[in-house]
MIVEXTOR-322282 format. One record per residue (C-alpha): residue number from 1; residue in three letters; x negated, z negated, y negated; chain. Coordinates in steps of 0.05 Angstrom, whole numbers, plus 5000, padded with zeros to 4 digits. Layout:
BEGIN
R   nr  rest    xx    zz    yy  kette
R  NUM   Ala     X     Z     Y      A
...
***
This chain:
BEGIN
R   nr  rest    xx    zz    yy  kette
R    1   Met  3445  3682  5973      A
R    2   His  3394  3686  6032      A
R    3   Asp  3345  3637  6059      A
R    4   Leu  3283  3669  6051      A
R    5   Thr  3241  3617  6079      A
R    6   Asn  3213  3651  6129      A
R    7   Ala  3196  3726  6101      A
R    8   Arg  3130  3741  6112      A
R    9   Trp  3109  3784  6063      A
R   10   Arg  3066  3852  6065      A
R   11   Lys  3046  3893  6000      A
R   12   Ala  3069  3963  6003      A
R   13   Thr  3015  4005  6027      A
R   14   Arg  3020  4057  5966      A
R   15   Ser  3000  3999  5923      A
R   16   Gly  2936  4015  5874      A
R   17   Gln  2890  3977  5850      A
R   18   Ser  2929  3962  5790      A
R   19   Gly  2967  3916  5809      A
R   20   Asn  3033  3954  5801      A
R   21   Cys  3061  3940  5873      A
R   22   Val  3111  3916  5906      A
R   23   Glu  3128  3870  5965      A
R   24   Val  3170  3879  6025      A
R   25   Ala  3196  3834  6085      A
R   26   Thr  3219  3864  6144      A
R   27   Asn  3218  3802  6195      A
R   28   Leu  3284  3782  6179      A
R   29   Ser  3334  3808  6220      A
R   30   Asp  3397  3818  6173      A
R   31   Val  3370  3830  6107      A
R   32   Val  3306  3863  6076      A
R   33   Pro  3285  3833  6010      A
R   34   Val  3230  3866  5957      A
R   35   Arg  3204  3836  5904      A
R   36   Asp  3147  3847  5853      A
R   37   Thr  3079  3837  5874      A
R   38   Lys  3059  3804  5803      A
R   39   Asp  3125  3772  5785      A
R   40   Arg  3139  3738  5850      A
R   41   Asp  3190  3684  5827      A
R   42   Gly  3219  3735  5784      A
R   43   Gly  3272  3765  5822      A
R   44   Thr  3290  3791  5890      A
R   45   Leu  3318  3859  5911      A
R   46   Thr  3355  3851  5978      A
R   47   Phe  3373  3905  6025      A
R   48   Thr  3415  3911  6086      A
R   49   Pro  3366  3933  6135      A
R   50   Asp  3403  3997  6149      A
R   51   Ala  3403  4017  6071      A
R   52   Trp  3325  4002  6069      A
R   53   Ala  3316  4051  6133      A
R   54   Asp  3354  4098  6089      A
R   55   Phe  3323  4092  6037      A
R   56   Ile  3243  4098  6057      A
R   57   Ala  3275  4163  6101      A
R   58   Gly  3289  4185  6039      A
R   59   Val  3222  4176  6003      A
R   60   Lys  3183  4201  6066      A
R   61   Ala  3233  4264  6066      A
R   62   Gly  3215  4276  5994      A
R   63   Glu  3279  4255  5962      A
R   64   Phe  3255  4215  5906      A
R   65   Asp  3211  4228  5854      A
R   66   Leu  3162  4176  5858      A
***
């Protein structure tokens, strides 16, 4: 379990007005946590910084059907 006490959460830039959003904290050195904006206490996915960077690069390259 990671200590997310100091996580600085921000909403995804592609989030719409409907509230179907995710939040991410990229200020922690060893983990990148992601959570649902509408259910902040419902659980958090965590990624290594390298895995998160790979995911973001894949999204930008169009590798995922979002």
